Every structure is written in structure tokens, then in C-alpha cells.
Biopython code that builds the backbone (N, CA, C, O; Angstrom):
import numpy as np
from Bio.PDB.StructureBuilder import StructureBuilder

atoms = [
    (1, "MET", "N", (47.288, -47.266, 34.024)),
    (1, "MET", "CA", (47.155, -45.919, 33.452)),
    (1, "MET", "C", (45.995, -45.362, 34.123)),
    (1, "MET", "O", (45.014, -46.048, 34.412)),
    (2, "ASN", "N", (46.106, -44.066, 34.384)),
    (2, "ASN", "CA", (44.890, -43.463, 34.771)),
    (2, "ASN", "C", (44.084, -43.095, 33.895)),
    (2, "ASN", "O", (44.457, -42.367, 32.975)),
    (3, "LEU", "N", (42.965, -43.477, 33.997)),
    (3, "LEU", "CA", (41.789, -43.537, 32.708)),
    (3, "LEU", "C", (41.546, -42.085, 32.713)),
    (3, "LEU", "O", (41.767, -41.602, 31.603)),
    (4, "ALA", "N", (41.157, -41.212, 33.615)),
    (4, "ALA", "CA", (40.961, -40.063, 33.462)),
    (4, "ALA", "C", (41.869, -39.058, 32.952)),
    (4, "ALA", "O", (41.550, -37.895, 32.704)),
    (5, "ASP", "N", (43.265, -39.677, 32.780)),
    (5, "ASP", "CA", (44.153, -38.833, 32.147)),
    (5, "ASP", "C", (44.077, -38.925, 30.631)),
    (5, "ASP", "O", (44.249, -38.023, 29.812)),
    (6, "ALA", "N", (43.744, -40.378, 30.404)),
    (6, "ALA", "CA", (43.336, -40.743, 29.066)),
    (6, "ALA", "C", (42.462, -40.147, 28.893)),
    (6, "ALA", "O", (42.849, -39.194, 28.217)),
    (7, "ILE", "N", (41.408, -40.059, 29.076)),
    (7, "ILE", "CA", (40.363, -38.805, 28.454)),
    (7, "ILE", "C", (40.903, -37.515, 28.136)),
    (7, "ILE", "O", (40.814, -37.060, 26.996)),
    (8, "THR", "N", (41.472, -36.882, 29.102)),
    (8, "THR", "CA", (42.095, -35.518, 29.148)),
    (8, "THR", "C", (42.953, -35.516, 27.858)),
    (8, "THR", "O", (43.011, -34.477, 27.201)),
    (9, "LYS", "N", (43.547, -36.499, 27.506)),
    (9, "LYS", "CA", (44.815, -36.757, 26.712)),
    (9, "LYS", "C", (44.227, -36.784, 24.990)),
    (9, "LYS", "O", (44.645, -36.132, 24.033)),
    (10, "HIS", "N", (43.350, -37.587, 25.045)),
    (10, "HIS", "CA", (42.598, -37.801, 23.842)),
    (10, "HIS", "C", (41.764, -36.731, 23.394)),
    (10, "HIS", "O", (41.539, -36.462, 22.214)),
    (11, "ALA", "N", (41.242, -36.033, 24.568)),
    (11, "ALA", "CA", (40.719, -34.824, 23.953)),
    (11, "ALA", "C", (41.481, -33.846, 23.509)),
    (11, "ALA", "O", (40.953, -32.908, 22.911)),
    (12, "GLY", "N", (43.076, -33.893, 23.754)),
    (12, "GLY", "CA", (43.839, -33.014, 23.002)),
    (12, "GLY", "C", (44.280, -33.214, 21.684)),
    (12, "GLY", "O", (45.196, -32.545, 21.207)),
    (13, "TRP", "N", (43.626, -34.184, 21.002)),
    (13, "TRP", "CA", (44.207, -34.622, 19.679)),
    (13, "TRP", "C", (43.240, -33.429, 18.711)),
    (13, "TRP", "O", (43.361, -33.187, 17.510)),
    (14, "LYS", "N", (42.527, -32.976, 19.445)),
    (14, "LYS", "CA", (41.558, -32.084, 18.477)),
    (14, "LYS", "C", (42.446, -30.960, 18.589)),
    (14, "LYS", "O", (42.873, -30.356, 17.605)),
    (15, "VAL", "N", (42.647, -30.755, 19.444)),
    (15, "VAL", "CA", (43.634, -29.500, 19.939)),
    (15, "VAL", "C", (44.881, -29.209, 18.984)),
    (15, "VAL", "O", (45.058, -28.195, 18.308)),
    (16, "LYS", "N", (45.817, -30.490, 19.100)),
    (16, "LYS", "CA", (46.658, -30.360, 18.068)),
    (16, "LYS", "C", (46.449, -30.673, 16.202)),
    (16, "LYS", "O", (47.227, -30.412, 15.284)),
    (17, "LEU", "N", (45.259, -31.236, 16.182)),
    (17, "LEU", "CA", (44.658, -31.118, 14.612)),
    (17, "LEU", "C", (44.631, -29.996, 14.508)),
    (17, "LEU", "O", (45.434, -29.517, 13.708)),
    (18, "ARG", "N", (43.768, -29.116, 15.209)),
    (18, "ARG", "CA", (43.173, -27.557, 15.037)),
    (18, "ARG", "C", (44.510, -26.438, 14.860)),
    (18, "ARG", "O", (44.555, -25.384, 14.225)),
    (19, "THR", "N", (45.423, -27.035, 15.581)),
    (19, "THR", "CA", (46.682, -26.336, 15.619)),
    (19, "THR", "C", (47.653, -26.406, 14.443)),
    (19, "THR", "O", (48.524, -25.572, 14.195)),
    (20, "ALA", "N", (47.388, -27.484, 13.774)),
    (20, "ALA", "CA", (47.832, -27.934, 12.351)),
    (20, "ALA", "C", (47.872, -27.277, 11.343)),
    (20, "ALA", "O", (48.698, -26.904, 10.510)),
    (21, "ILE", "N", (45.898, -27.124, 11.748)),
    (21, "ILE", "CA", (45.480, -26.474, 10.355)),
    (21, "ILE", "C", (45.490, -24.926, 10.478)),
    (21, "ILE", "O", (45.225, -24.220, 9.506)),
    (22, "ARG", "N", (45.780, -24.450, 11.616)),
    (22, "ARG", "CA", (46.150, -22.942, 11.653)),
    (22, "ARG", "C", (47.237, -22.759, 11.325)),
    (22, "ARG", "O", (47.619, -21.662, 10.919)),
    (23, "ARG", "N", (47.976, -23.772, 11.423)),
    (23, "ARG", "CA", (49.633, -23.350, 10.880)),
    (23, "ARG", "C", (49.670, -23.793, 9.498)),
    (23, "ARG", "O", (50.487, -23.271, 8.740)),
    (24, "LYS", "N", (49.041, -24.512, 9.167)),
    (24, "LYS", "CA", (48.955, -25.134, 7.874)),
    (24, "LYS", "C", (50.107, -25.688, 7.803)),
    (24, "LYS", "O", (50.934, -25.345, 6.959)),
    (25, "ALA", "N", (50.350, -26.765, 8.816)),
    (25, "ALA", "CA", (51.547, -27.388, 9.134)),
    (25, "ALA", "C", (51.226, -28.869, 8.842)),
    (25, "ALA", "O", (50.144, -29.308, 9.232)),
    (26, "PRO", "N", (52.146, -29.725, 8.138)),
    (26, "PRO", "CA", (51.823, -31.281, 8.107)),
    (26, "PRO", "C", (51.859, -32.213, 9.112)),
    (26, "PRO", "O", (52.613, -31.726, 9.954)),
    (27, "VAL", "N", (51.522, -33.136, 9.449)),
    (27, "VAL", "CA", (51.268, -33.849, 10.657)),
    (27, "VAL", "C", (51.610, -35.493, 10.267)),
    (27, "VAL", "O", (51.540, -35.825, 9.084)),
    (28, "ASP", "N", (51.866, -36.189, 10.990)),
    (28, "ASP", "CA", (52.275, -37.542, 10.840)),
    (28, "ASP", "C", (50.840, -38.536, 10.644)),
    (28, "ASP", "O", (50.352, -39.370, 11.406)),
    (29, "ALA", "N", (50.551, -38.216, 9.735)),
    (29, "ALA", "CA", (49.110, -39.081, 9.259)),
    (29, "ALA", "C", (49.074, -40.435, 9.400)),
    (29, "ALA", "O", (48.010, -40.983, 9.687)),
    (30, "ALA", "N", (49.964, -40.985, 9.260)),
    (30, "ALA", "CA", (50.392, -42.696, 9.203)),
    (30, "ALA", "C", (50.304, -42.656, 10.615)),
    (30, "ALA", "O", (49.355, -43.069, 11.281)),
    (31, "SER", "N", (51.502, -42.058, 11.097)),
    (31, "SER", "CA", (51.252, -42.372, 12.734)),
    (31, "SER", "C", (49.793, -41.949, 13.546)),
    (31, "SER", "O", (49.234, -42.551, 14.463)),
    (32, "ILE", "N", (49.492, -40.975, 13.011)),
    (32, "ILE", "CA", (47.980, -40.707, 14.086)),
    (32, "ILE", "C", (46.733, -41.747, 13.524)),
    (32, "ILE", "O", (45.681, -41.854, 14.153)),
    (33, "ALA", "N", (46.933, -42.314, 12.564)),
    (33, "ALA", "CA", (45.959, -43.555, 12.075)),
    (33, "ALA", "C", (46.254, -44.431, 12.863)),
    (33, "ALA", "O", (45.293, -45.145, 13.152)),
    (34, "GLN", "N", (47.382, -44.739, 13.441)),
    (34, "GLN", "CA", (47.453, -46.337, 13.983)),
    (34, "GLN", "C", (47.251, -45.834, 15.335)),
    (34, "GLN", "O", (47.531, -44.767, 15.881)),
    (35, "ASP", "N", (46.470, -47.313, 15.862)),
    (35, "ASP", "CA", (45.652, -47.029, 17.208)),
    (35, "ASP", "C", (46.824, -47.507, 18.498)),
    (35, "ASP", "O", (46.736, -47.378, 19.718)),
    (36, "ASN", "N", (47.732, -47.998, 17.786)),
    (36, "ASN", "CA", (48.960, -48.407, 19.019)),
    (36, "ASN", "C", (50.044, -47.555, 19.195)),
    (36, "ASN", "O", (51.107, -47.962, 19.664)),
    (37, "CYS", "N", (49.797, -46.037, 18.747)),
    (37, "CYS", "CA", (51.006, -45.058, 18.731)),
    (37, "CYS", "C", (50.901, -44.418, 19.785)),
    (37, "CYS", "O", (51.940, -44.306, 20.436)),
    (38, "CYS", "N", (49.781, -43.845, 20.272)),
    (38, "CYS", "CA", (49.540, -43.004, 21.075)),
    (38, "CYS", "C", (49.686, -43.788, 22.800)),
    (38, "CYS", "O", (49.867, -44.980, 23.046)),
    (39, "GLU", "N", (49.549, -42.766, 23.670)),
    (39, "GLU", "CA", (50.040, -43.463, 25.252)),
    (39, "GLU", "C", (48.856, -44.598, 25.486)),
    (39, "GLU", "O", (49.050, -45.771, 25.805)),
    (40, "LEU", "N", (47.367, -43.847, 25.207)),
    (40, "LEU", "CA", (46.487, -44.980, 25.716)),
    (40, "LEU", "C", (46.659, -46.288, 24.499)),
    (40, "LEU", "O", (46.746, -47.402, 25.014)),
    (41, "GLY", "N", (46.691, -46.269, 23.620)),
    (41, "GLY", "CA", (46.810, -47.262, 22.523)),
    (41, "GLY", "C", (48.124, -48.415, 22.864)),
    (41, "GLY", "O", (48.177, -49.602, 22.545)),
    (42, "GLN", "N", (48.958, -47.727, 23.495)),
    (42, "GLN", "CA", (50.027, -48.449, 23.737)),
    (42, "GLN", "C", (49.739, -49.562, 25.030)),
    (42, "GLN", "O", (50.131, -50.706, 25.259)),
    (43, "TRP", "N", (48.933, -48.690, 25.667)),
    (43, "TRP", "CA", (48.481, -49.443, 27.288)),
    (43, "TRP", "C", (47.384, -50.181, 27.023)),
    (43, "TRP", "O", (47.174, -51.125, 27.785)),
    (44, "LEU", "N", (46.539, -49.966, 26.025)),
    (44, "LEU", "CA", (45.542, -51.098, 25.595)),
    (44, "LEU", "C", (45.686, -52.281, 24.902)),
    (44, "LEU", "O", (44.785, -53.119, 24.902)),
    (45, "HIS", "N", (47.237, -52.515, 24.021)),
    (45, "HIS", "CA", (47.485, -53.177, 23.596)),
    (45, "HIS", "C", (48.739, -54.004, 24.535)),
    (45, "HIS", "O", (49.415, -54.883, 24.000)),
    (46, "GLY", "N", (48.919, -53.656, 25.794)),
    (46, "GLY", "CA", (49.849, -54.180, 26.009)),
    (46, "GLY", "C", (49.084, -54.540, 27.789)),
    (46, "GLY", "O", (48.241, -55.406, 28.023)),
    (47, "GLU", "N", (49.808, -53.417, 28.971)),
    (47, "GLU", "CA", (49.250, -53.769, 30.439)),
    (47, "GLU", "C", (47.814, -54.000, 30.386)),
    (47, "GLU", "O", (47.293, -55.028, 30.819)),
    (48, "GLY", "N", (47.044, -52.830, 29.738)),
    (48, "GLY", "CA", (45.835, -53.027, 29.756)),
    (48, "GLY", "C", (44.945, -54.125, 29.356)),
    (48, "GLY", "O", (43.844, -54.349, 29.858)),
    (49, "ARG", "N", (45.619, -54.926, 28.222)),
    (49, "ARG", "CA", (45.198, -56.109, 27.970)),
    (49, "ARG", "C", (45.343, -57.224, 28.661)),
    (49, "ARG", "O", (44.534, -58.147, 28.579)),
    (50, "ILE", "N", (46.356, -57.248, 29.388)),
    (50, "ILE", "CA", (46.744, -58.131, 30.327)),
    (50, "ILE", "C", (45.981, -58.012, 31.515)),
    (50, "ILE", "O", (45.629, -59.098, 31.976)),
    (51, "SER", "N", (45.635, -57.035, 32.124)),
    (51, "SER", "CA", (44.750, -56.509, 33.253)),
    (51, "SER", "C", (43.236, -56.872, 32.836)),
    (51, "SER", "O", (42.604, -57.841, 33.258)),
    (52, "TYR", "N", (42.815, -55.969, 31.987)),
    (52, "TYR", "CA", (41.419, -56.004, 31.736)),
    (52, "TYR", "C", (40.827, -56.617, 30.251)),
    (52, "TYR", "O", (39.734, -56.276, 29.798)),
    (53, "GLY", "N", (41.644, -57.474, 29.651)),
    (53, "GLY", "CA", (41.415, -58.164, 28.339)),
    (53, "GLY", "C", (40.228, -58.822, 28.506)),
    (53, "GLY", "O", (39.496, -59.062, 27.546)),
    (54, "SER", "N", (39.909, -59.204, 29.860)),
    (54, "SER", "CA", (38.607, -60.113, 29.625)),
    (54, "SER", "C", (37.155, -59.619, 29.594)),
    (54, "SER", "O", (36.094, -60.193, 29.349)),
    (55, "LYS", "N", (37.509, -58.199, 29.967)),
    (55, "LYS", "CA", (36.151, -57.439, 30.602)),
    (55, "LYS", "C", (35.622, -57.141, 29.010)),
    (55, "LYS", "O", (36.507, -57.213, 28.157)),
    (56, "PRO", "N", (34.219, -56.805, 28.534)),
    (56, "PRO", "CA", (33.731, -56.188, 27.684)),
    (56, "PRO", "C", (33.865, -54.583, 27.756)),
    (56, "PRO", "O", (33.741, -53.947, 26.709)),
    (57, "GLU", "N", (34.025, -54.158, 28.531)),
    (57, "GLU", "CA", (34.233, -52.917, 28.995)),
    (57, "GLU", "C", (35.299, -52.639, 28.082)),
    (57, "GLU", "O", (35.147, -52.015, 27.032)),
    (58, "PHE", "N", (36.480, -53.154, 28.537)),
    (58, "PHE", "CA", (37.664, -53.218, 27.899)),
    (58, "PHE", "C", (37.974, -53.362, 26.120)),
    (58, "PHE", "O", (38.842, -52.773, 25.475)),
    (59, "GLU", "N", (37.261, -54.048, 25.779)),
    (59, "GLU", "CA", (37.075, -54.487, 24.309)),
    (59, "GLU", "C", (36.334, -53.173, 23.623)),
    (59, "GLU", "O", (36.872, -52.666, 22.638)),
    (60, "ALA", "N", (35.194, -52.664, 24.102)),
    (60, "ALA", "CA", (34.412, -51.660, 23.588)),
    (60, "ALA", "C", (35.487, -50.538, 23.524)),
    (60, "ALA", "O", (35.586, -49.872, 22.493)),
    (61, "VAL", "N", (36.411, -50.273, 24.742)),
    (61, "VAL", "CA", (37.510, -48.966, 24.652)),
    (61, "VAL", "C", (38.488, -49.307, 23.370)),
    (61, "VAL", "O", (38.756, -48.435, 22.544)),
    (62, "VAL", "N", (38.995, -50.638, 23.276)),
    (62, "VAL", "CA", (39.697, -50.646, 21.797)),
    (62, "VAL", "C", (38.985, -50.418, 20.730)),
    (62, "VAL", "O", (39.411, -49.520, 20.004)),
    (63, "GLU", "N", (37.894, -51.030, 20.366)),
    (63, "GLU", "CA", (37.098, -50.872, 19.066)),
    (63, "GLU", "C", (36.713, -49.559, 18.995)),
    (63, "GLU", "O", (36.935, -48.958, 17.944)),
    (64, "CYS", "N", (36.096, -48.913, 20.046)),
    (64, "CYS", "CA", (36.239, -47.380, 19.820)),
    (64, "CYS", "C", (37.544, -46.654, 19.547)),
    (64, "CYS", "O", (37.658, -46.100, 18.454)),
    (65, "HIS", "N", (38.392, -46.605, 20.294)),
    (65, "HIS", "CA", (39.887, -46.275, 20.078)),
    (65, "HIS", "C", (40.257, -46.419, 18.682)),
    (65, "HIS", "O", (40.615, -45.411, 18.072)),
    (66, "LYS", "N", (40.212, -47.685, 18.027)),
    (66, "LYS", "CA", (40.740, -47.873, 17.048)),
    (66, "LYS", "C", (39.804, -46.972, 15.946)),
    (66, "LYS", "O", (40.378, -46.231, 15.148)),
    (67, "GLN", "N", (38.563, -47.072, 15.958)),
    (67, "GLN", "CA", (37.785, -46.090, 14.954)),
    (67, "GLN", "C", (38.291, -44.545, 15.429)),
    (67, "GLN", "O", (38.336, -43.723, 14.513)),
    (68, "PHE", "N", (38.554, -44.225, 16.353)),
    (68, "PHE", "CA", (38.858, -42.837, 16.777)),
    (68, "PHE", "C", (40.305, -42.377, 15.711)),
    (68, "PHE", "O", (40.512, -41.326, 15.105)),
    (69, "HIS", "N", (40.939, -43.341, 15.781)),
    (69, "HIS", "CA", (42.269, -43.109, 15.351)),
    (69, "HIS", "C", (41.993, -43.024, 13.690)),
    (69, "HIS", "O", (42.566, -42.236, 12.938)),
    (70, "VAL", "N", (40.915, -44.086, 13.267)),
    (70, "VAL", "CA", (40.867, -43.745, 11.727)),
    (70, "VAL", "C", (40.180, -42.481, 11.218)),
    (70, "VAL", "O", (40.319, -42.016, 10.086)),
    (71, "GLU", "N", (39.390, -41.964, 12.237)),
    (71, "GLU", "CA", (38.727, -40.511, 11.818)),
    (71, "GLU", "C", (39.859, -39.639, 11.918)),
    (71, "GLU", "O", (40.144, -38.902, 10.974)),
    (72, "ALA", "N", (40.632, -39.657, 13.137)),
    (72, "ALA", "CA", (41.625, -38.753, 13.206)),
    (72, "ALA", "C", (42.913, -38.726, 12.090)),
    (72, "ALA", "O", (43.536, -37.691, 11.856)),
    (73, "GLY", "N", (43.206, -40.008, 11.452)),
    (73, "GLY", "CA", (43.783, -39.827, 10.116)),
    (73, "GLY", "C", (43.503, -39.395, 9.107)),
    (73, "GLY", "O", (44.314, -38.894, 8.328)),
    (74, "LYS", "N", (42.131, -39.516, 8.890)),
    (74, "LYS", "CA", (41.382, -39.081, 7.839)),
    (74, "LYS", "C", (41.387, -37.584, 7.877)),
    (74, "LYS", "O", (41.468, -37.103, 6.747)),
    (75, "VAL", "N", (41.314, -36.567, 9.003)),
    (75, "VAL", "CA", (41.502, -35.714, 9.367)),
    (75, "VAL", "C", (43.028, -35.126, 8.739)),
    (75, "VAL", "O", (43.243, -34.244, 7.908)),
    (76, "ALA", "N", (43.742, -35.795, 9.324)),
    (76, "ALA", "CA", (45.422, -35.772, 9.285)),
    (76, "ALA", "C", (45.743, -35.650, 7.840)),
    (76, "ALA", "O", (46.423, -34.733, 7.380)),
    (77, "ALA", "N", (45.203, -36.649, 7.120)),
    (77, "ALA", "CA", (45.345, -36.606, 5.652)),
    (77, "ALA", "C", (44.751, -35.434, 5.058)),
    (77, "ALA", "O", (45.332, -35.113, 4.021)),
    (78, "LEU", "N", (43.886, -34.768, 5.340)),
    (78, "LEU", "CA", (43.444, -33.320, 4.910)),
    (78, "LEU", "C", (44.180, -32.465, 5.162)),
    (78, "LEU", "O", (44.476, -31.680, 4.261)),
    (79, "ILE", "N", (44.675, -32.327, 6.318)),
    (79, "ILE", "CA", (45.618, -31.647, 6.363)),
    (79, "ILE", "C", (46.654, -31.485, 5.524)),
    (79, "ILE", "O", (47.018, -30.382, 5.116)),
    (80, "ASN", "N", (47.230, -32.661, 5.196)),
    (80, "ASN", "CA", (48.483, -32.903, 4.782)),
    (80, "ASN", "C", (48.204, -32.651, 3.059)),
    (80, "ASN", "O", (49.165, -32.387, 2.337)),
    (81, "ALA", "N", (47.033, -32.743, 2.587)),
    (81, "ALA", "CA", (46.321, -32.349, 1.373)),
    (81, "ALA", "C", (46.500, -30.768, 1.340)),
    (81, "ALA", "O", (46.874, -30.211, 0.308)),
    (82, "GLY", "N", (46.280, -30.219, 2.256)),
    (82, "GLY", "CA", (46.243, -28.638, 2.187)),
    (82, "GLY", "C", (44.500, -28.557, 1.991)),
    (82, "GLY", "O", (44.053, -27.696, 1.233)),
    (83, "GLN", "N", (43.757, -29.298, 2.560)),
    (83, "GLN", "CA", (42.459, -29.235, 2.885)),
    (83, "GLN", "C", (42.226, -29.024, 3.761)),
    (83, "GLN", "O", (41.763, -29.841, 4.557)),
    (84, "PHE", "N", (42.511, -27.464, 4.072)),
    (84, "PHE", "CA", (42.566, -27.225, 5.506)),
    (84, "PHE", "C", (41.057, -26.744, 6.006)),
    (84, "PHE", "O", (40.849, -26.802, 7.218)),
    (85, "ASP", "N", (40.116, -26.327, 5.239)),
    (85, "ASP", "CA", (38.569, -25.983, 5.563)),
    (85, "ASP", "C", (37.512, -27.350, 5.585)),
    (85, "ASP", "O", (36.479, -27.497, 6.239)),
    (86, "GLU", "N", (38.158, -28.259, 4.641)),
    (86, "GLU", "CA", (37.403, -29.629, 5.047)),
    (86, "GLU", "C", (38.000, -30.287, 6.159)),
    (86, "GLU", "O", (37.259, -31.063, 6.762)),
    (87, "ALA", "N", (39.180, -30.158, 6.575)),
    (87, "ALA", "CA", (39.451, -30.551, 7.922)),
    (87, "ALA", "C", (39.122, -30.016, 9.233)),
    (87, "ALA", "O", (38.871, -30.708, 10.219)),
    (88, "GLU", "N", (39.138, -28.617, 9.186)),
    (88, "GLU", "CA", (38.167, -27.947, 10.228)),
    (88, "GLU", "C", (36.897, -28.396, 10.296)),
    (88, "GLU", "O", (36.391, -28.744, 11.363)),
    (89, "LYS", "N", (36.176, -28.429, 8.978)),
    (89, "LYS", "CA", (34.944, -28.900, 9.021)),
    (89, "LYS", "C", (34.559, -30.644, 9.450)),
    (89, "LYS", "O", (33.460, -31.060, 9.817)),
    (90, "SER", "N", (35.596, -31.302, 9.302)),
    (90, "SER", "CA", (35.539, -32.502, 9.837)),
    (90, "SER", "C", (35.788, -32.655, 11.406)),
    (90, "SER", "O", (35.393, -33.617, 12.064)),
    (91, "LEU", "N", (36.390, -31.735, 11.831)),
    (91, "LEU", "CA", (36.228, -31.665, 13.305)),
    (91, "LEU", "C", (35.017, -31.270, 14.116)),
    (91, "LEU", "O", (34.979, -31.290, 15.347)),
    (92, "GLY", "N", (34.037, -30.912, 13.320)),
    (92, "GLY", "CA", (32.869, -30.323, 13.727)),
    (92, "GLY", "C", (31.902, -31.201, 14.646)),
    (92, "GLY", "O", (32.179, -32.388, 14.815)),
    (93, "SER", "N", (31.039, -30.772, 15.101)),
    (93, "SER", "CA", (30.213, -31.374, 16.360)),
    (93, "SER", "C", (29.528, -32.431, 15.615)),
    (93, "SER", "O", (29.407, -33.542, 16.131)),
    (94, "ASP", "N", (29.039, -32.169, 14.369)),
    (94, "ASP", "CA", (28.247, -33.084, 13.495)),
    (94, "ASP", "C", (29.228, -34.522, 12.716)),
    (94, "ASP", "O", (28.822, -35.451, 12.018)),
    (95, "GLY", "N", (30.247, -34.273, 13.071)),
    (95, "GLY", "CA", (31.216, -35.272, 12.127)),
    (95, "GLY", "C", (31.713, -36.470, 12.724)),
    (95, "GLY", "O", (31.514, -36.697, 13.918)),
    (96, "ALA", "N", (32.373, -37.291, 11.953)),
    (96, "ALA", "CA", (32.477, -38.504, 12.428)),
    (96, "ALA", "C", (33.610, -38.404, 13.451)),
    (96, "ALA", "O", (33.525, -38.922, 14.565)),
    (97, "TYR", "N", (34.820, -37.621, 12.967)),
    (97, "TYR", "CA", (35.618, -37.637, 14.352)),
    (97, "TYR", "C", (35.102, -37.006, 15.769)),
    (97, "TYR", "O", (35.526, -37.305, 16.885)),
    (98, "ASN", "N", (34.260, -36.223, 15.504)),
    (98, "ASN", "CA", (33.690, -35.928, 16.761)),
    (98, "ASN", "C", (32.647, -37.210, 17.748)),
    (98, "ASN", "O", (32.529, -37.358, 18.964)),
    (99, "ALA", "N", (32.202, -37.752, 16.907)),
    (99, "ALA", "CA", (31.392, -39.125, 17.307)),
    (99, "ALA", "C", (32.197, -39.872, 17.779)),
    (99, "ALA", "O", (31.996, -40.419, 18.863)),
    (100, "ALA", "N", (33.431, -40.081, 16.974)),
    (100, "ALA", "CA", (34.336, -41.387, 17.563)),
    (100, "ALA", "C", (35.283, -40.743, 18.885)),
    (100, "ALA", "O", (35.775, -41.536, 19.687)),
    (101, "SER", "N", (35.499, -39.211, 19.049)),
    (101, "SER", "CA", (36.216, -39.049, 19.916)),
    (101, "SER", "C", (35.110, -39.230, 21.642)),
    (101, "SER", "O", (35.428, -39.512, 22.797)),
    (102, "ASN", "N", (33.881, -38.917, 21.021)),
    (102, "ASN", "CA", (33.367, -39.142, 22.050)),
    (102, "ASN", "C", (32.632, -40.306, 22.589)),
    (102, "ASN", "O", (32.040, -40.341, 23.667)),
    (103, "ALA", "N", (32.763, -41.489, 21.501)),
    (103, "ALA", "CA", (32.463, -42.699, 21.967)),
    (103, "ALA", "C", (33.757, -43.042, 22.676)),
    (103, "ALA", "O", (33.705, -43.689, 23.723)),
    (104, "VAL", "N", (34.948, -42.637, 22.156)),
    (104, "VAL", "CA", (36.363, -43.136, 23.063)),
    (104, "VAL", "C", (36.109, -42.861, 24.388)),
    (104, "VAL", "O", (36.205, -43.856, 25.106)),
    (105, "CYS", "N", (35.740, -41.566, 25.094)),
    (105, "CYS", "CA", (35.486, -40.964, 26.116)),
    (105, "CYS", "C", (34.288, -41.498, 26.751)),
    (105, "CYS", "O", (34.305, -41.441, 27.981)),
    (106, "THR", "N", (33.440, -41.911, 26.309)),
    (106, "THR", "CA", (32.052, -42.531, 26.882)),
    (106, "THR", "C", (32.902, -44.240, 27.558)),
    (106, "THR", "O", (32.979, -44.647, 28.717)),
    (107, "GLU", "N", (33.417, -44.876, 26.239)),
    (107, "GLU", "CA", (33.710, -46.670, 26.991)),
    (107, "GLU", "C", (34.983, -46.351, 27.737)),
    (107, "GLU", "O", (35.326, -47.308, 28.431)),
    (108, "ILE", "N", (35.725, -45.399, 27.809)),
    (108, "ILE", "CA", (36.522, -45.191, 29.057)),
    (108, "ILE", "C", (36.246, -44.922, 30.264)),
    (108, "ILE", "O", (36.973, -45.186, 31.221)),
    (109, "LEU", "N", (35.028, -44.302, 30.312)),
    (109, "LEU", "CA", (34.328, -43.629, 31.481)),
    (109, "LEU", "C", (33.567, -45.209, 32.105)),
    (109, "LEU", "O", (33.514, -45.545, 33.288)),
    (110, "HIS", "N", (33.053, -45.961, 30.953)),
    (110, "HIS", "CA", (32.472, -47.211, 31.278)),
    (110, "HIS", "C", (33.610, -48.369, 32.002)),
    (110, "HIS", "O", (33.405, -49.078, 32.987)),
    (111, "LEU", "N", (34.730, -48.292, 31.235)),
    (111, "LEU", "CA", (35.886, -49.207, 32.030)),
    (111, "LEU", "C", (36.190, -48.726, 33.070)),
    (111, "LEU", "O", (36.532, -49.460, 33.997)),
    (112, "ARG", "N", (36.151, -47.376, 33.203)),
    (112, "ARG", "CA", (36.970, -46.974, 34.546)),
    (112, "ARG", "C", (35.885, -47.603, 35.754)),
    (112, "ARG", "O", (36.265, -48.365, 36.643)),
    (113, "GLN", "N", (34.708, -47.205, 35.623)),
    (113, "GLN", "CA", (33.570, -47.758, 36.662)),
    (113, "GLN", "C", (33.498, -49.254, 36.569)),
    (113, "GLN", "O", (33.019, -49.757, 37.585)),
    (114, "ALA", "N", (33.788, -49.974, 35.776)),
    (114, "ALA", "CA", (34.057, -51.488, 35.738)),
    (114, "ALA", "C", (34.829, -52.257, 36.631)),
    (114, "ALA", "O", (34.619, -53.287, 37.273)),
    (115, "VAL", "N", (35.849, -51.427, 36.491)),
    (115, "VAL", "CA", (37.359, -51.526, 37.107)),
    (115, "VAL", "C", (37.500, -51.001, 38.635)),
    (115, "VAL", "O", (38.080, -51.559, 39.567)),
    (116, "GLY", "N", (36.851, -49.851, 38.623)),
    (116, "GLY", "CA", (36.910, -48.917, 40.020)),
    (116, "GLY", "C", (38.116, -48.208, 39.780)),
    (116, "GLY", "O", (38.526, -47.390, 40.604)),
]
sb = StructureBuilder()
sb.init_structure("model")
sb.init_model(0)
sb.init_chain("A")
sb.init_seg("    ")
for serial, (resi, resn, name, xyz) in enumerate(atoms, 1):
    if name == "N":
        sb.init_residue(resn, " ", resi, " ")
    sb.init_atom(name, np.array(xyz, "f"), 0.0, 1.0, " ", f" {name:<3s}", serial, name[0])
structure = sb.get_structure()
């Protein structure tokens, strides 16, 4: 997996969630809350674990990625409950979603540096 692409794709989650808020469209909250449904998650639980599972940087990505999906799932649940203002607020710069998103990106960068 190209780890730079993983960062870009994960940043795209905010766009997807904001689009759902704007359109007042339901999302698959159960799937979003799972850390093994997206491309990065599948890699982390498969090929990535085989190749890099012994590295502490890899484990840091796994943990941050899991927390990211917990927070994304909370936003998705708010969207599905029709709490669009609250969902938008949750995506703000001081929210748990943003902190989790930043942590994933930071840890992916650390892993990328560790594996070359």
C-alpha cells in the first residue's frame, strides 16, 4: 500500500461525512465504525501486518486507525439521527474526530519513515 495515498484517502472521510451532512443523506454507520472496512484497514489487518507487524510504528497506526473509526462512527450515527448541526460540530477542529484523524496521519508518516 502506498502510505502517502492512505493519508489522502483518510482525509477524504471528512469530505464524505460533510457531504452526507449537507445532503442530509444517511450513511452506513456500522461499516464506518469498523476499522477493517476501508482500504487502509484491510491492509493493516492483512498484508501490512505480515510485512510490518513487528514494528511499533505499525502498531501505533493500527491503534490510531481504530480510534479514528470509532470517532467517524459517532459522526455517522449523528448524521443518521438527523442531528446534522451536532455532526458538523463534531467534525470541527477542536473535536475528537479531528484529533483522531490527525493522529492517524501522523502515525502513518512515522510508519512511512520507519519502513522507507
